[in-house]
N, C-alpha and C positions, 0 to 999 in steps of 0.2 A: 678416832672413835666415831661411829655413826651418829648422826644427829637426826632428830625427828622434828618436822615442822608442825607447830601447834597453831590452830586458828580458832579464835573465840569471837563470835559475832556479838556486836553491840547494836541491837535493833534500833533503827533510827539514828544511830550514832550517839545515843545517850547512854550514860552509865552513872549510877550513883557512886559517890565517893567510897561508901562502904563496900559495895560489890567489887569495884576496881581494886580496893585494898586487899580483899580476899584473893583475887586473881594474882596480884603481885606477890602476896605472901607465899602462895603455892609455887609460883614461878621461882622465887628466890630460894625456897627450900630445895628446889630441884636444880640449883646451881645456875639459874638464868640471871645474867647481869643486865641485859638490855632487851627492850621490846620495841616493836614498830607498830605504826598504825597504817592500814592499807588504804588503797584508793576507794574502797567501799566502807570505810569507817570501822573496820574490824581491827582486833588486836592480833599480832603475829609475832611468834618467837620460836627459836630453836631450843630443843632440850636434848641432852646427851642420852644415849640408849640406856645406860645404867641408872639413870635417874627417872626414866619414863614412868615406871610403875608408881613411884612415890608421887609424881605429879598427877597422874590419873586418879589415884585414890583421893588426893586432897581436893582436886577440882570436883569430883563426883560428890564428895562429902559436903562441899559448899553449894551443890546443885547448879554448878556452872557447866553448861553444854559446850562441847568443843569438838573439833575435827583434827585428826592426825594425818598428815601427809595427803590431804585431800581438800577439795573445795566443792563438794557436792551441793552444799546448801549456802548460796551466796547471802551476804548480809543484806537486809532491807535498809536502804539508805533514806534519809530525810533531810530536809533543809532547815530543821528547827534550830540547829546550832547557831545560826546567825540572826534569828528573829529577835527583834528589839535592839540589837547592837549595830546591824548594818541597814536595816529597814524595818518597817512595821507592816505586818500582814493585815489584810482587810478583815479576815475572820479566822485565819488558820493559826490557832494558838497551840501551846504545849499540850493542853488537854485533848485537843482533837487528834493530834499525832498519837498520844498515848492510848486513847480510846481505840483507835484503829489498830495499833500494834498489839494491844491486849486481846483483840478479837481473833488474831491469827492462831488457830488451833492446829496448825500443821506447819512443817518446816519446808518452805518453798525451795524448789530446785531451779526455778527461773529467777532472774535478777529483777527486783522490784524497787522502783524509785517513787518516793512521795515528796514532791517539791512544789513550792509556791511559784506562781507565774510572774511575780514581781521582782525576783532576785536573779542574779547571774553568777553567784558564787558556786552553786551546785549545778552539775550538768543535767539537762532535761531528758536526753534520749540514750543514756548509756545502759539503761536497763532493758529487760525484755518486756516488762509491764511498766509503762511510764505513766504514773498518775500525776497530773498537773492541775493545781487548784484553779478553779474558774472564778469569775466574779460573783457567781451565785453561791451564797453561803452553804457550805457542806456538800458542794457538788464539784466533781473533778472531770477534766478531760482525761481520756485514756488513749495512749498511743502504744500499740503492740509492735515490738520488733521481734519478728519470729526467730527462733533459735538457729544459730549458725547461718543466718542470712543477713542481707542488708535491706530487707523489706519491712517497711513500716505501714501499719494499718490503723487508720483513725476510727476508733469506736464511734458509731453513729449517734450516741446519746451520752449525756453527762451521767456520771456514776455517783451514787450517794455514799457519803463517808463510811457509814456502817456496813455497806455492802462490799467494800473493797476486799476484805479478807475472803469472803465466800465467793465473790466473783473471781478473784485471783486463783482460788483453788479450782473452780470450775474450768477456767481457761487452761490452767496448767494440766489438769486431768485430761481435758479434751485434746490438747496438743500432743501429749505423750501417748494417748490412746490411738491417735491418728497420725503417726509420724510420717507415713507415706504421703500425707497431704500438707502437713504444716511444719515439717522439720527438715532443714537443710535441703530445701527444694528451690530451683531457679524461678518458679512461678507459683505463687500461693494466692488463693482467693480468701481474703479476710472475711468477706460476707458469709462464706460457708461456715467459718468458725463462729461468727456472730449468731447464726441461726442455730447451730448445735448447742452453744452455751445458753442461749435464751430458752431453749426447749428443756434445759436441765434444771431450771430454777426460776423463781420469781424475784426480780430485782427492782428496786425503786429507781426510776430514771427521770431525767428531764431532757427535753429536746435541746439540741445545740442551736441556739439562736444568734450566737456571736462567735465568730472565728477566733481561735487562739492567736494571740499576738504576744510575742516574746520581746522583752526589752533588749536594747543594744547591750552588747557585752562590755562590762567594766568590772575588773577584779579589784575589790576594795583591799586596802592594806590590812592584813589580818594578823599582825604581830604586835607585841608590846602591850602596855597599859593604855587603855582608852576609856574616856568618860562617857557615860550615857545616863541621862537623868541625874540622880544624886548618887549613882554607883559607878563602879569600874568593871570593865571586862579585860581579860588578859588572854592574848594569843601567843602560843609558843610553837615555834618551828625549829626543826633541827636539820642542819645542813647534811648530816650523814644519815638522817632518818631514824637514828637510834635515840631512844629515851631510856635513860638508866632506871632500873627498878628502884634504886635508892632514891632518886629524885622524885619519881612518881609517887612513891610511898609518902614522902614528905608533903607533896602536893595534896594527897588524900587526907593526911593528918590535919593540915591547915584548913582544908575544906570542912572537915568534921568539927574542928575547933571553932570555926567562924560561921558555922551553919550555912555553908554553901553546899547545896544538896547534890549537884550533879556536875559532871564534866562532859564535854562534847568533842567528838572527833570530826575531822573534816576530810573531804576528798583530796586535799592538798597535803595530807599526812601530817597535819598539825593538830593541836588541841586548843580548845577555847574554854575558859572559865568565866562564867557570868555571875553577876550578883555580888561582887566584892565591895564591901563597905569601905568608904574613904579612910576610916580610922584604922583599917587593917592593912593598908598599903605597905607600911613598913615591915610587917611580918612576912608578906610575900617577897619583898626585896631581900630579906634575910635568906629565904630559901633559894632564890635565884642566884644570889652571891655565893652561897655555900656550894652550889653545884656548878658554878661558873657558866650560867646560862645567859647567852646573849640574845636579846629580844629586839634588835633593830638591824635586820638585814635589809639590803637594798631591794627595792620593789622588783627590779628585773631579775631577782633570784627567786622570788616567791611565785612566779607565774609559770612554773614548769610542772609537767606531769611525766612521771617515770613509772614503768611497770613495777609491780610489787616484787621485792627481793631481787632486783636486777642491779647488781654491782656495776656491771658494764655501763648501763644507762646512767646510773648515778655519777660515775666517774666522768662520763662525757658531759653531762649537765654541768658539773662543777668546773670542768675545763672551759666550757663555753661561757659560763657566768663570769669567770675571772676576766676573760677577754672583753665581755660586754661592759664590765665595770671599768676596765682600763680605757675603753673607747667611749665611755659615758653614753651608751646606746639607750635611746628611748624605746620602751616597749609597752607604753600605756595602751590599753584596749586590745592587747595581743596576749596570747598564751601559747606555750610550746609543748609539744609531746615528743618523746623519744621512743620509737618502736623498734624492738629487736625481734619481735615475733608477729606473725601476720594477723592473728585474731585476738589481740588484746584491745578491748575498747577503751581508748584513752580520749581525753578531752583536750582539744587543741585547735588553734587556728593556723599554726605553722607546725608541720610534722617533719621530724628528722627520722628517716627510716634506713636501717642498715641494709645493705645489699648482699651481705654474707649471711648464710644460715648458721655456720659454726663460728662462734666468736671466742672460743676457748684458745687462749694463747696466740691470738692473731697478731701478726706484725703490724704495728701502726702504719707502716709504709704501704701496706696492702689494703687498708680499710677504705671502703667506698660507701658513700651515702647518697640517698635520694632525698631532696628537699621538696616538700609539697606544701600547698596551702589549700584551705577550704574555700569554696566559692564565697566571695565577699568577706573572707576572713572570719566567717561565723563559726565559732568553735562548736556549736551545736549541730553543725552540718558535717557530713562525711563525704560530700561530693568533692573529691580531691582534684586539684589541678597540679600537675607535675611542673615544678619550677626549674629544677636542674637535677641531672643524674651524674653518677660517677664522680662525685665530689670527694676529694681527699679530706682527711682530718685537718690538714694545714689550710685548706681552702674553705672549710666549713663555716668558720666564723664570719669571714668576709661575705660569703654567700647569704648568710642569714641577715647580716646587717643591710645588705643590698635589698633583701626582700622586705625588711622592716621599713626602709626608706620608701619602697614602692607602695607599701600600705598607706603611708601618710600622704604620698602624692595622690593616691586614689581618693583619699578623704576630701581633698580639695577639688578633685575632678571626678565625681562619682559616676559620670556617664562612661568613663573608661573601664569601670569595674565589670567583670563578667557577671551576668545576671544569674541568680540562683532561684530555685523553686522554694517559695516561702510557705511555711505551714499555715499562716494566716490567710492565704489567698483563697482557700477552699473551705467552705463550711460543710462538714459532713451532715447529710440528711439521712432519710431512709435509704437502705441499700439500693433499691431500684431507681432512686432519684440521683444518685451520685454520678457526676460526669467523670470521665477518665481521659487521660492524655498519655499516649504511649511514648516511652523513651527506650533506649537500649543500654543495657548494663553489662559490663565485663564480669564474667563469672569468676575470674581469678582475683581481681583486686577491687571490684565493685565500682570502678569509674563509670560515670554515666555519659552517654552521648544524647544530647537533647537537640532536636532539629531547630528549636527556637534560638539556640545559642551557637550551633555549629561547633567547631573545634579550632581555635586560633593556633594551637601548637602544630596542628597538622594542615594548616592553611585551608580549612574548610569553612566557608563563609556561613553566617547565620541564615537559616531558612532552607538549608540543604537537607533533603530527606536522606535517611540513613541508607536506603537502598541505592541511592544515586552516588554514594561515596565509593570510589574505586580504590583498591589496594590499601584499605584502611587498617591501621594497627592502633592498639590502645596507647594513648599518650603517657600512661603511667607505667604499665608493665610490658608494653609492646606485644601483647597477645594479638592474634589475628582477628579479623572482622568476624569470622564464624564463632568466636568465643563470646560474642555479645548476644544477650538474650533480651527479648522484648519484656518490658515491665510497665505496668499501668501506674500512673502517678497518684492514684488514690493510696497507693502503698509507697510512701516517700522513702528515700534512701538517706540514712544518717549514720550507720555504723554497724559493725559486726561484733559478735560476742567473742 
């Protein structure tokens, strides 16, 4: 029987126990046994065609917005899930996030990220509008990644918290009204967008006096019971990404009983419960035991990103994790992404990319993969370096282990690591004052050729102008030289939607 995909956004990744319980009741009544949480902190599940009308009626009666077989309105993600438990924000508290989210009076069609600049658990640039908290209270950096491109534009002023919803609306409206300029184009002038948006409304701004500096990536262990202050937080991850409706209903019941107001979803497809009293620990243990929930997986299993609803990628991840555990592979400060489609923006410093377009019923003997890593293994960059192509499934684990070892060698000899363009190197000023640096970017896979670094894989030494490189082909996708387009570095490259 036909199944329908249901997606429910949880703005900011936050949901009250009561609201989640109502969602689960509607799902259970429609015969749904398991739900998933997506990379953008949303709830996803399948419902049979003959139960669809019942589900729609119950969700509408509960005033729960949803999408069927579509993802037109991406969830707004936020990093609040980990505030207080992994780190303490300087000024960005739950109230600030909620105030911003409550001011959204429209349903965005662009991906919006609201994240603090002191954490590394949430990605910084997987959205189209990436608001990153500055050190100035209630002001944010804004980096725009134009739709269907790899082009990032640094907004030349800091954005006031309460202006984020209206500014987002103005930017989205301007982009969609001028698709010939700002949508799926090889060269986009962000300054033109800035001028059009500023002309459409008055926004409170502050000058950018300090360049954005992001912390080194470290993924905290996000599972199990953990103490903070005089309370506990609980992280729950599922190897198969499936959370049973029965289990989540019990979680909601104990939250309501013990006055834990909210649950939080994460981009690692897990949930976090904060504010658990020490005296309630036993009650939580009863629920975990009842549903046979294991909350102590190995760290090298928790640092993987897989596309939503991708059984192939999930199977490959679990296969590789088993080998990593057998070989006792160290993966600290690394994270992995498995890509089966070209334009799914995942978060990873090492990327396993399938080289076949059709994976349905593929013979494992015919599987081939390309292994890539980002410059300096920074998961917030998408400047890919191709490490090896045509890797078989049998060879894949040894190739990845070899690359992990290379990463640790480079930590002790940083001068050997390929240089990347850092966001903090350039302070955006007024548009006419910004300096630019031209690079060349492959229009197919978005690999960048920067004269400053050359191309070691193609034996092109640093300092070689692109025009002087003869018979050049892309080191990632082997596209010819004429497929490289000039791009100005005020629009940095970090990933496609």
